[in-house]
C-alpha positions as CSV (number, residue, x, y, z in Angstrom):
1,V,-9.9,-28.7,-15.4
2,L,-6.4,-28.4,-14.2
3,H,-4.6,-30.8,-11.9
4,V,-1.0,-30.9,-10.9
5,A,0.8,-34.3,-11.2
6,V,2.7,-34.9,-7.9
7,V,5.8,-37.0,-8.4
8,S,7.8,-38.5,-5.6
9,M,11.2,-40.0,-6.5
10,S,13.2,-42.5,-4.7
11,D,16.2,-44.7,-5.3
12,R,16.0,-48.5,-5.3
13,R,16.5,-48.5,-1.5
14,G,13.5,-46.2,-1.0
15,N,15.6,-43.1,-0.2
16,V,13.8,-40.0,-1.4
17,I,15.6,-38.1,-4.2
18,T,15.0,-34.3,-4.1
19,N,17.6,-32.8,-6.4
20,V,16.2,-34.0,-9.7
21,T,13.4,-32.3,-11.7
22,P,11.3,-34.7,-13.8
23,T,10.0,-33.9,-17.3
24,F,6.4,-34.5,-18.2
25,T,4.9,-35.5,-21.5
26,S,1.4,-36.4,-22.7
27,A,1.0,-39.3,-25.0
28,A,-2.2,-37.7,-26.5
29,P,-2.1,-33.9,-26.3
30,A,-5.5,-33.8,-28.1
31,F,-7.0,-35.0,-24.9
32,A,-4.7,-33.5,-22.3
33,T,-1.6,-31.4,-22.2
34,V,1.0,-31.2,-19.4
35,Q,3.2,-28.2,-18.4
36,P,6.8,-28.5,-17.2
37,D,5.7,-28.2,-13.6
38,G,3.3,-31.1,-14.0
39,T,0.1,-29.1,-14.4
40,V,-2.3,-31.2,-16.6
41,T,-5.0,-29.5,-18.6
42,A,-8.0,-31.5,-20.0
43,I,-8.7,-30.6,-23.6
44,A,-11.3,-33.1,-24.9
45,A,-13.0,-36.3,-23.8
46,G,-10.7,-39.3,-24.2
47,S,-7.8,-40.9,-22.5
48,T,-4.0,-40.5,-22.5
49,M,-0.9,-41.4,-20.6
50,I,1.1,-38.7,-18.7
51,V,4.7,-39.8,-18.5
52,A,7.1,-38.4,-15.8
53,T,10.8,-39.0,-16.7
54,A,13.9,-38.3,-14.6
55,G,17.2,-39.7,-15.7
56,S,16.7,-43.3,-16.7
57,G,13.6,-43.7,-14.6
58,A,10.0,-43.1,-15.8
59,D,6.5,-43.7,-14.6
60,T,3.1,-43.4,-16.2
61,L,-0.2,-42.0,-15.1
62,R,-3.3,-43.1,-17.0
63,L,-5.7,-40.2,-17.4
64,S,-9.3,-40.4,-18.5
65,V,-10.9,-37.1,-19.5
66,S,-14.7,-36.7,-19.5
67,L,-16.6,-33.6,-20.3
68,P,-18.9,-32.0,-17.7
69,P,-22.6,-32.6,-18.5
70,L,-24.7,-30.4,-20.7
71,Q,-26.3,-27.7,-18.6
72,R,-27.8,-25.1,-21.0
73,L,-28.6,-24.6,-24.6
74,T,-29.0,-21.1,-26.2
75,V,-30.3,-20.1,-29.6
76,T,-29.0,-17.1,-31.6
77,P,-31.0,-15.0,-32.3
78,D,-33.5,-15.7,-29.5
79,S,-36.4,-14.2,-31.4
80,I,-37.2,-13.7,-35.1
81,T,-39.8,-12.1,-37.3
82,L,-40.8,-13.6,-40.6
83,H,-43.4,-13.0,-43.3
84,P,-45.4,-16.0,-44.8
85,G,-43.0,-17.9,-47.0
86,D,-39.8,-16.6,-45.4
87,T,-37.0,-18.8,-44.1
88,T,-34.1,-18.0,-41.8
89,H,-31.4,-19.9,-39.9
90,V,-30.8,-19.9,-36.2
91,V,-27.8,-21.4,-34.3
92,A,-27.8,-23.4,-31.2
93,K,-24.9,-23.4,-28.7
94,A,-24.3,-25.7,-25.8
95,F,-22.7,-25.0,-22.4
96,H,-21.6,-27.5,-19.8
97,S,-22.1,-27.4,-16.0
98,Q,-19.0,-25.3,-15.5
99,G,-20.4,-22.6,-17.7
100,N,-18.1,-23.0,-20.7
101,Q,-19.2,-23.5,-24.3
102,M,-18.9,-27.1,-25.4
103,T,-19.4,-29.1,-28.6
104,L,-23.0,-29.2,-29.5
105,P,-24.4,-32.6,-28.7
106,A,-27.1,-34.3,-30.7
107,V,-30.1,-32.0,-30.6
108,S,-33.7,-32.2,-31.8
109,W,-35.5,-29.2,-33.2
110,S,-39.3,-28.8,-33.1
111,S,-42.0,-26.2,-33.7
112,L,-44.7,-25.8,-31.2
113,T,-46.8,-23.6,-33.6
114,T,-48.9,-24.6,-36.6
115,G,-47.6,-23.0,-39.8
116,I,-44.0,-22.7,-38.6
117,T,-41.5,-25.5,-39.4
118,V,-37.9,-26.1,-38.4
119,S,-35.3,-28.4,-40.0
120,S,-32.8,-30.6,-38.2
121,S,-30.2,-27.9,-38.8
122,G,-32.2,-24.9,-37.4
123,L,-33.7,-23.6,-40.6
124,I,-37.1,-22.0,-39.7
125,T,-39.8,-21.5,-42.3
126,A,-43.1,-19.7,-42.1
127,S,-45.6,-21.4,-44.3
128,A,-46.6,-19.4,-47.4
129,S,-50.3,-20.2,-46.6
130,I,-50.4,-18.4,-43.3
131,G,-53.3,-16.0,-43.5
132,S,-53.0,-14.0,-40.2
133,T,-50.3,-12.7,-38.0
134,I,-48.8,-15.1,-35.4
135,P,-47.4,-12.8,-32.7
136,N,-45.9,-15.5,-30.4
137,G,-44.9,-18.7,-32.2
138,T,-42.4,-21.0,-30.5
139,V,-39.6,-23.2,-31.8
140,Q,-37.4,-25.2,-29.5
141,V,-34.2,-27.1,-29.5
142,S,-33.5,-29.9,-27.0
143,S,-31.0,-32.4,-26.0
144,G,-32.3,-34.8,-23.4
145,T,-34.0,-32.7,-20.7
146,V,-32.2,-29.5,-21.6
147,I,-34.4,-27.2,-23.8
148,A,-34.0,-23.7,-25.3
149,Q,-36.9,-21.9,-27.0
150,L,-37.1,-18.9,-29.3
151,R,-40.0,-16.7,-30.2
152,V,-41.1,-16.6,-33.9
153,A,-43.4,-13.9,-35.0
154,V,-45.0,-14.2,-38.4
155,V,-46.4,-10.9,-39.8
156,F,-49.1,-11.3,-42.3
157,V,-49.7,-8.3,-44.6
158,P,-53.0,-8.7,-46.5
159,P,-52.7,-8.1,-50.2
160,P,-54.3,-5.0,-51.6
161,P,-58.0,-5.4,-52.5
162,L,-58.7,-6.6,-56.0
163,L,-60.4,-4.1,-58.3
164,Q,-64.1,-4.9,-58.3
165,Q,-65.5,-2.0,-60.2
166,L,-64.3,0.8,-62.3
167,I,-66.5,3.9,-62.7
168,A,-65.6,6.5,-65.2
169,T,-66.8,10.1,-64.6
170,P,-68.3,11.6,-66.7
171,D,-69.8,8.5,-68.2
172,S,-70.4,10.1,-71.6
């Protein structure tokens, strides 16, 4: 979010001074930066002081920066296919209410499908004991009421049949 700091200058008698251009500095550029024209850019949540200086006079603006709320989570890739015993990693990303990517907040991962597990870091595993294809398994990541889901298909390929009988021809 950008804001322009508006500075009005006056002498000790209250007369407006117009022929002096102030300089601006941010006490904590990790939270907000300020351009020579007074435009302030929020960088991260926190607080800083914006100082306007002209000649021997100075004034300070206390600035608190808060991030817009989480609006949406995404998962990349948004669908995967595994075989029993396979594991793969997916990545969650967070976007705030202004549509820009933000630092991923604390999230919870969960599987909604028996035989598919997910770790707290997004590592998805299809159990080695799965004995049939799962076409539409679901794993989700959530933060508060914001949820993203991904489709997990598990393809079961039955092993070749075991040799039950061997017949030799001719038999003598």
